[in-house]
N, C-alpha and C positions, 0 to 999 in steps of 0.2 A: 386233557381229555383222552380217554382210552381209545384204542382203534375201533372197538365195538361201538362206542358211543358216536364216534366220528362217522362210521359207516351208516349207523341208524339215522343220524342227522341228514346225511346226503340223500338217503332213501326218502325221507319225509319231504325234503325240499323238491326232489324229482317228482314225487306224487303230487305235490301241491302245484307244481308248474303244469303238469298234464291236466289236472282238474280245472285250474283257472282258465286254460285254453279250451275246455270243453271237449277235449279229444278222448275218444274211447279206442285206444290203440288195439285192444283185444278183439274188436269187431271188424278190424280192417281186413278185407278179403279180396282186394284187387291186386292181382299179380303185377310185379314191376313191368313198366313199359309204357309205350304210347298207345292210346286208344284213339285212332283217327276218326272213327265214326261212332254215332250213338249206338248202333247195333253191336259193335265190338264191346263198348262199355257195358251195355245191358247184359251181354253174354259173358262178361268178365274174361274176354280173350284179347290180350294185347295185339295190336297190329304189328308192332315191331319193338325191339329193345335197342336202346342206344345209350352211350355214355353222355351225360348231360351236365350242364352248368346252370346255375341260377343266379340272377341278378335282381335284388330286391328293388321295388319301386317305392319311393317316398313322395307322397303328394303334399302340396302346401297345406298347412293347418291340419295334417293328419297326425293326431297325437295319441290315438288308441293303439296300443301295441299288438292287440289281437288281430287287427286287420293286416293281413299279410298278402301283398300283391307283388308279382314278380314277372320278369321275362325269363323264359327257359330256352337255352341254346344247345346245339350239338357241341359237345366238348371238343371234338376233333376239328370241325370246320368253323366253329364260332358263329354259325348261322342260326338266327332265331327260329324256333319251332313255330310254324304258322298253321292255322286252320286245322287244329287238332282238337277233338272233343275234350279229352282229359288225359292227364299224365299221372301215373303212379311212380313215385321216385323217393327213395330213401325213407320208406315207411310213411310217406305222406301222399295225399291225393289232391290234385289241382284241376280245376275247371278253367277253360279259356273263356274270356269275355265273348269271343266269337260264338262259342257253343251256347253260352247262356242266352245271348240275344237271338240266336238262330232257333233255339228250342224253347223259348219262353211261352208261358201261358198267353193266349190270344188277347187277354185283357190288359196285359202289361205293355202299353204303347209308349212311344215318344221317349225312349231311353237310349242313351249313348254312354259308352265308357269314358271316364275322365282321362284315362291314360291311352290305351290302344286296344283295338279289337284282338290283337295278338298277345295281350298280357294275360296272366293266369292268376287265379285266386285260390287260396288254401281252404280246403274243407276242414272245419274245426269241430263239428258235432256229427257223430255217427249214430245211426239207428236203423231199425227195420223198416221204418216208414220214410224217413227223410235223411238226406245229407245236406248239412247246413254250411253256408259260407257267407262272406260279406264282400261286396264289391263297391268300387267307387263309380257309381252310375249317376249320370246327369240327366234330368228331365230337361231337354233342350228348349221346350216351350216355356217352362217355368223360368229358366235362366235367361231367356231372351236370345237364344242361339238358334237360328232357323235351321241349321244343318247338323247340329250336334258338334261334338269335339273329338270324335274318334279319329285316330290317326293324325291328329294335329290340325283338323279342319278349322279354319279361322285363325290359325297361328297362335292359339292360346298357350302361353307358357307362364311359369312363375306365378306372380301375384294375380295375373288375369285368370289363369286357370284355377287358382285357389278361390278367387272370388266367384267364379262360375260354379264351382263345386259347392261352396257355401250357399250360394243362392238357390241351388237345386234341392237342398236338404231340409228346409224348414218343415216340410210335411212328412219327412221320413225320419232321419236321425241327424245328429250333429256331425258324425264322422264317416258315415257310410250307409249302404243299403243292405239289409239282411235279405237272404233268399234261400230257397231250398230246392234240391233236386227231389221231386216227388217220384219215389221208386215205382209206385203202382201206376200213376198217370203217365210216367215216362216224359216229364217235362219240368222246366224250371218255373217256380212260382216266386215272383219278386214282390216283396212287401213295400208297395209304393207309398203308402201313408198309413196312419193309425187306423182309420176305419177299414182299410183294406186288410190289415193284419187281424183286426177283430172278426172280419168275415171268415178269414182263414181258420181261426181257432174256435169258431162258433159251435162246431159239432163235437168238440172234445170235452165239454163240461168245464172249461177253463174260465175263470173270472175275466170278463172283458176289461180292457184298459180304458180308463176315463180319458178320452182323447183331448177334451178341452181343459182338463184340470191338472194333469201331470205330464211330465216330459215323455216323449216316445223314444225311449233309449234302447240302445243295442243290448245292454245288460239284461233288460226285461225280456227282450225277444229271445236271447240265448237261454234264459231260465225256462221260458215256456216251451221252446223247442226241445230242450233237454227233457222236460217232463212228459210231453206227448210222444217222445221217441222211445221211452222206456217200456 
């Protein structure tokens, strides 16, 4: 293989990876840094800039590679970053579970993160209307957990945590919960179930999902969000 063909092959593969993850790198306009408050994030003014390190979280039964959850720490002190709205780092944008649940739509009730309030999730779809991500959220009433599982409440680990997550998702998706940061409304909208997502897309002229006849899958959510964001 010639050098030219090799470079072309690498370029095609890189473009394919970016497309499969739904990321629009060209529309990324959040300067590098920590956004401690919602107001800082809305104004696109970082509160501070630090050297950071990222540790990926792998949940039990989480087999969908696009769902990227992590802890973010100060690279010098190794202390986890806590109670920060968002972080722009290495060309990517991350929302914290804490920010999502603190700034969610008032109808999105009874949700807890399956990992920790201080974990972060990667934004994978960019647009003028919405920033889309996926989080491991548990409806603790559905899963039979009176107090949720955030921060290890109830001591859920390993298989017990995996079972709780699985038990919380029949009305959402198999591997996670899709949600968006609504740029105009300045809040997070979590797609709690199939009818809830249909309500969300009702005003866009998008064909509604047949909730009783086909799986409510993340791939379908991603496709629709990509369409309405263009």
